C-alpha positions as a LaTeX table, in Angstrom:
\begin{tabular}{lrrr}
\hline
Residue & $x$ (\AA) & $y$ (\AA) & $z$ (\AA) \\
\hline
Tyr1 & $-19.37$ & 21.76 & $-11.96$ \\
Arg2 & $-22.28$ & 21.03 & $-9.61$ \\
Ala3 & $-20.36$ & 18.09 & $-8.10$ \\
Glu4 & $-17.30$ & 20.23 & $-7.64$ \\
Arg5 & $-19.28$ & 22.91 & $-5.77$ \\
Leu6 & $-20.80$ & 20.24 & $-3.59$ \\
Ile7 & $-17.43$ & 18.84 & $-2.66$ \\
Arg8 & $-16.05$ & 22.24 & $-1.85$ \\
Ser9 & $-18.95$ & 23.22 & 0.38 \\
Arg10 & $-19.12$ & 19.96 & 2.26 \\
Leu11 & $-15.46$ & 19.37 & 2.84 \\
Glu12 & $-14.47$ & 23.01 & 3.09 \\
Val13 & $-11.41$ & 22.42 & 1.00 \\
Ser14 & $-9.22$ & 25.43 & 0.27 \\
Trp15 & $-8.41$ & 25.20 & $-3.44$ \\
Gln16 & $-5.31$ & 27.07 & $-4.56$ \\
Ser17 & $-4.38$ & 27.52 & $-8.14$ \\
Val18 & $-0.89$ & 28.08 & $-9.38$ \\
Ser19 & $-0.46$ & 31.29 & $-11.35$ \\
Pro20 & 0.75 & 30.86 & $-14.89$ \\
Ser21 & 2.83 & 34.03 & $-14.45$ \\
Ser22 & 6.55 & 33.93 & $-13.82$ \\
Gly23 & 8.00 & 33.63 & $-10.36$ \\
Pro24 & 8.12 & 31.04 & $-7.55$ \\
Gly25 & 5.40 & 28.43 & $-7.85$ \\
Ser26 & 4.47 & 29.39 & $-11.37$ \\
Phe27 & 3.78 & 26.86 & $-14.10$ \\
Arg28 & 6.67 & 25.85 & $-16.23$ \\
Asn29 & 6.16 & 26.79 & $-19.87$ \\
Pro30 & 7.52 & 23.78 & $-21.77$ \\
Ser31 & 8.09 & 25.70 & $-25.01$ \\
Pro32 & 7.92 & 29.46 & $-24.56$ \\
Asp33 & 9.36 & 30.10 & $-28.05$ \\
Arg34 & 7.26 & 27.58 & $-29.92$ \\
Pro35 & 5.04 & 29.31 & $-32.54$ \\
Ser36 & 1.32 & 28.78 & $-32.29$ \\
Arg37 & $-0.24$ & 26.15 & $-34.51$ \\
Gly38 & $-3.18$ & 28.41 & $-35.07$ \\
Pro39 & $-6.86$ & 27.41 & $-34.65$ \\
Gln40 & $-7.44$ & 23.75 & $-34.06$ \\
Pro41 & $-10.62$ & 21.69 & $-34.27$ \\
Arg42 & $-12.28$ & 21.46 & $-30.87$ \\
Leu43 & $-12.70$ & 17.70 & $-31.02$ \\
Met44 & $-10.71$ & 14.94 & $-32.58$ \\
Thr45 & $-10.35$ & 11.22 & $-32.32$ \\
Cys46 & $-7.15$ & 9.59 & $-31.12$ \\
Ser47 & $-7.09$ & 5.79 & $-30.87$ \\
Gly48 & $-10.91$ & 5.77 & $-30.82$ \\
Ile49 & $-11.17$ & 8.12 & $-27.87$ \\
Arg50 & $-12.84$ & 11.45 & $-28.45$ \\
Ile51 & $-11.09$ & 14.23 & $-26.56$ \\
Leu52 & $-10.73$ & 17.98 & $-26.38$ \\
Thr53 & $-7.70$ & 19.47 & $-28.14$ \\
Asn54 & $-7.77$ & 22.98 & $-26.70$ \\
Leu55 & $-6.98$ & 22.04 & $-23.09$ \\
Ser56 & $-4.16$ & 23.78 & $-21.15$ \\
Leu57 & $-1.86$ & 21.83 & $-18.81$ \\
Ser58 & $-3.80$ & 23.25 & $-15.83$ \\
Asp59 & $-7.03$ & 22.03 & $-17.43$ \\
Leu60 & $-5.46$ & 18.55 & $-17.52$ \\
Gly61 & $-4.57$ & 18.67 & $-13.82$ \\
Trp62 & $-1.07$ & 20.16 & $-13.85$ \\
Ser63 & $-0.18$ & 21.56 & $-10.43$ \\
Ala64 & 2.81 & 22.70 & $-8.33$ \\
His65 & 3.37 & 19.09 & $-7.29$ \\
Phe66 & 4.35 & 18.20 & $-10.86$ \\
Asn67 & 5.74 & 21.60 & $-11.76$ \\
Ile68 & 8.51 & 21.38 & $-9.16$ \\
Gln69 & 9.67 & 18.02 & $-10.58$ \\
Thr70 & 10.30 & 19.53 & $-14.00$ \\
Val71 & 12.66 & 22.34 & $-13.06$ \\
Asp72 & 15.64 & 21.99 & $-15.48$ \\
Ala73 & 14.24 & 18.64 & $-16.67$ \\
Pro74 & 14.42 & 17.95 & $-20.43$ \\
Gly75 & 11.34 & 17.38 & $-22.53$ \\
Glu76 & 7.69 & 18.47 & $-22.30$ \\
Pro77 & 4.93 & 17.27 & $-19.98$ \\
Ala78 & 1.91 & 15.24 & $-21.06$ \\
Arg79 & $-0.80$ & 13.34 & $-19.22$ \\
Ile80 & $-1.64$ & 9.76 & $-20.16$ \\
Phe81 & $-5.23$ & 8.98 & $-21.03$ \\
Ala82 & $-4.84$ & 5.48 & $-22.60$ \\
Val83 & $-2.37$ & 2.66 & $-22.11$ \\
Ala84 & $-1.84$ & 0.06 & $-24.86$ \\
Arg85 & 0.61 & $-2.90$ & $-25.05$ \\
Asp86 & 3.19 & $-1.00$ & $-27.17$ \\
Arg87 & 2.43 & 2.69 & $-26.65$ \\
Leu88 & 0.86 & 5.39 & $-24.47$ \\
Glu89 & $-1.74$ & 7.91 & $-25.63$ \\
Ala90 & $-1.26$ & 11.22 & $-23.90$ \\
His91 & $-2.38$ & 14.87 & $-23.99$ \\
Gly92 & 0.13 & 17.73 & $-23.81$ \\
Ala93 & 0.11 & 21.48 & $-24.20$ \\
Asp94 & $-0.29$ & 21.15 & $-27.99$ \\
Gly95 & $-2.83$ & 18.36 & $-28.01$ \\
Pro96 & $-2.81$ & 14.56 & $-28.23$ \\
Val97 & 0.42 & 12.70 & $-28.70$ \\
Thr98 & 1.37 & 9.02 & $-29.07$ \\
Leu99 & 4.33 & 8.07 & $-26.89$ \\
Phe100 & 6.70 & 5.14 & $-26.92$ \\
Leu101 & 8.88 & 3.75 & $-24.14$ \\
Pro102 & 12.65 & 3.22 & $-24.09$ \\
Gly103 & 13.86 & $-0.34$ & $-24.36$ \\
Gly104 & 13.37 & $-2.43$ & $-21.26$ \\
Gln105 & 10.27 & $-0.66$ & $-20.00$ \\
Ser106 & 6.71 & $-1.98$ & $-20.01$ \\
Thr107 & 3.56 & 0.04 & $-20.42$ \\
Gly108 & 2.25 & $-1.92$ & $-17.44$ \\
Glu109 & 4.32 & 0.43 & $-15.28$ \\
Tyr110 & 2.13 & 3.34 & $-16.35$ \\
Ala111 & $-1.55$ & 4.18 & $-15.73$ \\
Val112 & $-4.21$ & 6.49 & $-17.01$ \\
Gly113 & $-3.65$ & 9.82 & $-15.23$ \\
Asp114 & 0.10 & 9.64 & $-15.08$ \\
Trp115 & 2.24 & 12.66 & $-16.00$ \\
Val116 & 5.36 & 12.05 & $-18.04$ \\
Met117 & 8.11 & 14.14 & $-19.60$ \\
His118 & 8.62 & 13.24 & $-23.28$ \\
Asp119 & 10.75 & 14.24 & $-26.25$ \\
Pro120 & 8.31 & 15.83 & $-28.75$ \\
Ala121 & 10.78 & 15.18 & $-31.60$ \\
Thr122 & 10.89 & 11.41 & $-31.12$ \\
Gly123 & 7.79 & 10.67 & $-29.11$ \\
Arg124 & 9.86 & 8.90 & $-26.46$ \\
Val125 & 9.01 & 9.00 & $-22.77$ \\
Leu126 & 11.93 & 10.47 & $-20.79$ \\
His127 & 10.66 & 10.36 & $-17.22$ \\
Leu128 & 7.61 & 9.42 & $-15.15$ \\
Leu129 & 6.70 & 12.13 & $-12.63$ \\
Asp130 & 5.98 & 11.18 & $-9.05$ \\
Arg131 & 2.27 & 10.50 & $-8.43$ \\
Gln132 & 0.03 & 12.27 & $-6.03$ \\
Thr133 & $-2.47$ & 9.42 & $-5.74$ \\
Glu134 & $-2.53$ & 5.80 & $-6.87$ \\
Leu135 & $-5.71$ & 3.78 & $-7.42$ \\
Arg136 & $-4.96$ & 0.09 & $-7.13$ \\
Arg137 & $-6.86$ & $-3.17$ & $-6.78$ \\
Arg138 & $-5.97$ & $-6.85$ & $-6.36$ \\
Ala139 & $-5.18$ & $-8.35$ & $-9.74$ \\
Ala140 & $-7.05$ & $-11.42$ & $-11.02$ \\
Gly141 & $-5.53$ & $-14.74$ & $-10.06$ \\
Thr142 & $-4.41$ & $-16.53$ & $-6.94$ \\
Asp143 & $-1.38$ & $-14.37$ & $-6.16$ \\
Ala144 & $-1.55$ & $-11.17$ & $-4.08$ \\
Arg145 & $-0.27$ & $-8.97$ & $-6.89$ \\
Glu146 & $-1.79$ & $-5.48$ & $-7.15$ \\
Gln147 & $-2.97$ & $-3.88$ & $-10.37$ \\
Leu148 & $-2.54$ & $-0.19$ & $-10.98$ \\
Ile149 & $-5.83$ & 1.25 & $-12.26$ \\
Ala150 & $-5.30$ & 5.00 & $-12.39$ \\
Ala151 & $-3.02$ & 7.72 & $-11.05$ \\
Asn152 & $-3.41$ & 11.29 & $-9.88$ \\
Val153 & $-7.15$ & 11.04 & $-9.30$ \\
Asp154 & $-8.22$ & 13.87 & $-7.01$ \\
Thr155 & $-11.92$ & 12.95 & $-6.90$ \\
Leu156 & $-13.17$ & 9.38 & $-7.39$ \\
Gly157 & $-16.70$ & 9.21 & $-8.74$ \\
Ile158 & $-18.65$ & 6.17 & $-7.51$ \\
Val159 & $-21.84$ & 5.60 & $-9.54$ \\
Thr160 & $-24.90$ & 3.80 & $-8.26$ \\
Ser161 & $-28.65$ & 4.29 & $-8.65$ \\
Cys162 & $-31.83$ & 5.01 & $-6.69$ \\
Asn163 & $-33.07$ & 1.42 & $-6.84$ \\
Ala164 & $-32.11$ & $-2.13$ & $-5.82$ \\
Asp165 & $-28.62$ & $-1.53$ & $-7.26$ \\
Phe166 & $-27.85$ & 0.74 & $-4.25$ \\
Asn167 & $-25.79$ & $-1.45$ & $-1.88$ \\
Asp168 & $-24.23$ & 0.03 & 1.28 \\
Ala169 & $-21.63$ & $-2.76$ & 1.63 \\
Arg170 & $-20.46$ & $-2.37$ & $-1.94$ \\
Leu171 & $-20.19$ & 1.37 & $-1.52$ \\
Glu172 & $-18.12$ & 0.88 & 1.61 \\
Arg173 & $-15.65$ & $-1.20$ & $-0.40$ \\
Tyr174 & $-15.36$ & 1.54 & $-3.06$ \\
Leu175 & $-14.95$ & 4.15 & $-0.35$ \\
Ala176 & $-12.15$ & 2.11 & 1.19 \\
Leu177 & $-10.50$ & 2.01 & $-2.29$ \\
Ala178 & $-10.78$ & 5.78 & $-2.55$ \\
Ser179 & $-9.30$ & 6.22 & 0.95 \\
Ser180 & $-6.34$ & 3.99 & 0.20 \\
Ala181 & $-5.73$ & 5.91 & $-3.01$ \\
Gly182 & $-5.80$ & 9.31 & $-1.34$ \\
Ser183 & $-8.81$ & 10.42 & $-3.44$ \\
Leu184 & $-11.95$ & 12.28 & $-2.36$ \\
Pro185 & $-15.04$ & 10.14 & $-2.88$ \\
Leu186 & $-18.03$ & 11.52 & $-4.74$ \\
Val187 & $-21.07$ & 9.14 & $-4.81$ \\
Ile188 & $-23.22$ & 9.85 & $-7.92$ \\
Ile189 & $-26.70$ & 8.39 & $-7.57$ \\
Thr190 & $-28.54$ & 8.19 & $-10.89$ \\
Arg191 & $-32.23$ & 7.57 & $-11.73$ \\
Ala192 & $-33.43$ & 10.09 & $-9.18$ \\
Asp193 & $-36.59$ & 10.53 & $-11.28$ \\
Gln194 & $-37.55$ & 6.92 & $-10.60$ \\
Ala195 & $-37.41$ & 7.10 & $-6.81$ \\
Asp196 & $-40.06$ & 8.51 & $-4.49$ \\
Ser197 & $-37.37$ & 10.03 & $-2.25$ \\
Pro198 & $-33.93$ & 10.25 & $-3.82$ \\
Asp199 & $-32.68$ & 12.27 & $-0.90$ \\
Asp200 & $-33.01$ & 9.13 & 1.26 \\
Phe201 & $-30.39$ & 7.39 & $-0.92$ \\
Arg202 & $-28.16$ & 10.48 & $-0.82$ \\
Arg203 & $-28.33$ & 10.56 & 3.01 \\
Arg204 & $-27.55$ & 6.81 & 3.19 \\
Ala205 & $-24.46$ & 7.34 & 1.10 \\
Glu206 & $-23.29$ & 10.33 & 3.12 \\
Ala207 & $-23.80$ & 8.42 & 6.38 \\
Leu208 & $-21.16$ & 5.95 & 5.34 \\
Ser209 & $-18.26$ & 8.33 & 5.80 \\
Pro210 & $-17.77$ & 11.99 & 6.82 \\
Met211 & $-15.58$ & 12.37 & 3.71 \\
Val212 & $-18.35$ & 11.42 & 1.32 \\
Ala213 & $-20.08$ & 13.96 & $-0.89$ \\
Ala214 & $-23.16$ & 12.54 & $-2.62$ \\
Val215 & $-25.49$ & 13.90 & $-5.30$ \\
Ala216 & $-28.71$ & 12.42 & $-6.78$ \\
Leu217 & $-29.15$ & 13.06 & $-10.48$ \\
Asp218 & $-32.00$ & 12.91 & $-12.93$ \\
Ala219 & $-30.46$ & 12.36 & $-16.34$ \\
His220 & $-33.60$ & 13.58 & $-18.04$ \\
Asp221 & $-33.07$ & 17.07 & $-16.47$ \\
Pro222 & $-30.51$ & 19.07 & $-18.58$ \\
Glu223 & $-29.78$ & 21.35 & $-15.67$ \\
Gln224 & $-28.50$ & 18.43 & $-13.58$ \\
Ile225 & $-26.07$ & 17.19 & $-16.22$ \\
\hline
\end{tabular}
């Protein structure tokens, strides 16, 4: 929350939310007639990842960009949070789901953060929605092949610390990665309690680009976490 406020104030971004009510630009309700499952546990484990189960689609990042792609489209939306060799782990309006691909498709074509339409009855992916942003890097090896890291990342957190780990050149490389992806960079500088002047590190980070928002954090201070 603190980081979000910092980004908003520094970049003066106008944030617009899409109303869940009916009408143009509203969120698509994937199953308006589906009965409620009743109270659910707040936390559960799916494939070893601890996640919240009471998140709405808007909490997961659903926006008008994706909503317009699902008009009259079959299935229900879900956002991928883990990619395995033979399946995708995703989160939809009713909680976590395990998804499988049709024959001929590879999970390598998907990334954490992707939105898909799926058939809740079979767990099959029906359609990959167009991405807003793509975070890529050069894959290991001698060829020039790119590797997809994540998709639909609005804000990219770049973590360093207030000590010798702080490296301007390395931060510039990560900032270039964020720029190529179309993501806003947020530099998170830890161990502020161990530095005489943590604001000096914050100013160095912000001087690297006018798009950078930076925050120095002391992990021992509960109010900063």
